Phi, psi and omega in degrees: 000319178298322179295315179297322182281345182075023180155205183302148179251359180241156179276145185309321184293348180264349186299317181297317180294321178297315179298314181297316180297317180293320179297322179290315188267334183216068184302330179295327177296318180295318178299320179294318179302319181297340180281348179279155173303146185309319184291346179257352187294323178296317178299318178293319178302310180300314183296314183287322176297313181298322180296338181269353179288159174300146184308321181294328176290321178297317179297322177297315178297318179300315178298321180296314188268335185241001179060027179077004180259140177281129177245117183255000000 
């Protein structure tokens, strides 16, 4: 989705809430994100947060950002 969007798929004001939610429910994911270079951490946060969403929400986001087409 990030590739289709050409960058981040979330708005800046949501990043803190995404981080907090991930830290509460999957603390190991947050520790792993911190091991990435700083410039890659937002991409990892978005990817890991999105991966934890219900499948129907992920599909809606995919349709929004990729128009239902697979981008490899």
